[in-house]
C-alpha positions as CSV (number, residue, x, y, z in Angstrom):
1,M,-36.9,11.9,-28.2
2,D,-35.0,15.1,-27.3
3,E,-34.6,16.1,-23.7
4,R,-37.1,18.9,-23.8
5,R,-39.8,16.6,-25.2
6,T,-38.9,14.0,-22.6
7,L,-39.4,16.6,-19.8
8,R,-42.7,17.8,-21.3
9,V,-44.0,14.2,-21.6
10,S,-42.9,13.5,-18.0
11,E,-44.7,16.5,-16.7
12,A,-47.9,15.7,-18.7
13,V,-47.9,12.2,-17.4
14,R,-47.3,13.4,-13.8
15,E,-50.2,15.9,-14.1
16,E,-52.6,13.3,-15.5
17,L,-51.6,10.6,-13.1
18,S,-52.1,13.0,-10.2
19,E,-55.6,13.8,-11.4
20,I,-56.6,10.2,-11.9
21,I,-55.2,8.9,-8.6
22,S,-56.6,11.8,-6.6
23,F,-60.0,12.0,-8.0
24,E,-60.9,8.9,-10.0
25,M,-59.6,5.9,-8.2
26,D,-61.8,4.4,-5.5
27,D,-59.1,2.3,-3.9
28,P,-58.7,3.4,-0.2
29,R,-55.0,2.4,-0.3
30,V,-54.2,5.3,-2.6
31,L,-56.3,8.0,-0.9
32,E,-53.2,9.8,0.5
33,A,-50.8,8.9,-2.4
34,E,-49.2,11.8,-4.3
35,V,-47.2,11.6,-7.5
36,T,-44.0,13.6,-6.8
37,E,-42.0,12.9,-9.9
38,V,-42.2,11.1,-13.2
39,M,-39.2,10.3,-15.4
40,V,-40.1,9.0,-18.9
41,S,-37.3,7.1,-20.7
42,P,-36.0,8.8,-23.9
43,D,-37.8,6.2,-26.1
44,S,-41.1,6.9,-24.2
45,R,-41.5,3.2,-23.4
46,H,-41.1,3.3,-19.6
47,A,-41.9,5.8,-16.9
48,S,-40.5,5.7,-13.4
49,I,-43.1,7.2,-11.0
50,K,-42.2,8.3,-7.5
51,I,-45.1,8.2,-5.0
52,A,-45.2,9.9,-1.6
53,C,-47.7,8.6,0.9
54,R,-48.3,9.6,4.5
55,G,-48.1,6.8,7.1
56,D,-45.7,4.0,8.0
57,E,-43.7,1.9,5.5
58,K,-46.4,-0.8,5.4
59,K,-49.1,1.8,4.4
60,Q,-46.7,3.2,1.7
61,N,-46.0,-0.3,0.4
62,H,-49.8,-1.0,0.2
63,A,-50.3,2.2,-1.9
64,I,-47.5,1.2,-4.3
65,A,-48.9,-2.3,-4.6
66,A,-52.4,-0.9,-5.4
67,L,-50.9,1.4,-8.0
68,E,-49.0,-1.5,-9.6
69,H,-52.2,-3.5,-9.7
70,A,-54.0,-0.6,-11.4
71,A,-51.2,0.1,-13.9
72,G,-53.2,-1.2,-16.8
73,Y,-56.2,1.1,-16.0
74,L,-53.8,4.0,-15.5
75,R,-52.1,3.4,-18.9
76,R,-55.5,3.2,-20.6
77,E,-56.6,6.5,-19.0
78,L,-53.3,8.1,-20.0
79,A,-53.8,6.9,-23.6
80,S,-57.2,8.5,-23.8
81,R,-56.0,11.8,-22.4
82,L,-52.6,12.3,-24.0
83,Q,-51.6,12.3,-27.6
84,L,-48.6,9.9,-27.4
85,R,-47.3,7.4,-29.9
86,H,-46.4,5.1,-27.0
87,V,-48.0,5.2,-23.6
88,P,-45.1,4.3,-21.3
89,E,-45.1,1.2,-19.1
90,L,-45.6,2.5,-15.5
91,H,-43.1,1.6,-12.8
92,F,-44.0,2.8,-9.3
93,E,-41.6,3.4,-6.4
94,R,-41.7,5.1,-3.1
95,D,-40.3,8.6,-2.9
96,K,-37.7,8.5,-0.1
97,N,-37.1,12.3,0.1
98,P,-37.5,13.4,3.8
99,D,-39.2,16.6,2.7
100,V,-41.9,14.8,0.8
101,E,-44.2,14.1,3.8
102,S,-44.5,17.8,4.7
103,R,-45.2,18.5,1.0
104,V,-47.9,15.8,0.9
105,D,-49.5,17.3,4.0
106,F,-49.5,20.7,2.3
107,L,-51.0,19.4,-0.9
108,L,-53.7,17.4,0.9
109,R,-54.7,20.5,2.9
110,R,-54.8,22.6,-0.2
111,A,-56.9,20.0,-2.1
112,R,-59.4,19.8,0.8
113,R,-59.8,23.6,0.9
114,T,-60.3,23.7,-2.9
115,K,-62.8,20.9,-2.8
116,G,-64.6,22.7,0.1
117,R,-64.9,25.9,-1.9
118,E,-66.2,24.0,-4.9
119,E,-68.9,22.4,-2.8
120,N,-69.8,25.6,-0.9
121,P,-69.3,28.5,-3.3
122,S,-71.0,31.0,-1.0
123,S,-68.4,30.5,1.8
């Protein structure tokens, strides 16, 4: 797969996983988890997914464990949403970037505001 296609697939996987994790998973361990980066291998067989999560290291490890446990479900959802010959095997890891926590806070606040507007359109 050429580099541009790999980047497009990586971005599509990131967008869909973000949607699934944020709005469709009921596991409380992943409530504050955010997909920050996805890197799909050139053969599209594997995807390395960086996850940012507020809280201490224990809480972050629990979120990663929950996502690893749900990897089969997440792959099935990706298969139904994306037109890919091979849905990559998902490998989750903690994003260790120091700026990630502030970005996660910003994204969570934005999501709450958006959800509030959808529930109360007259506001």
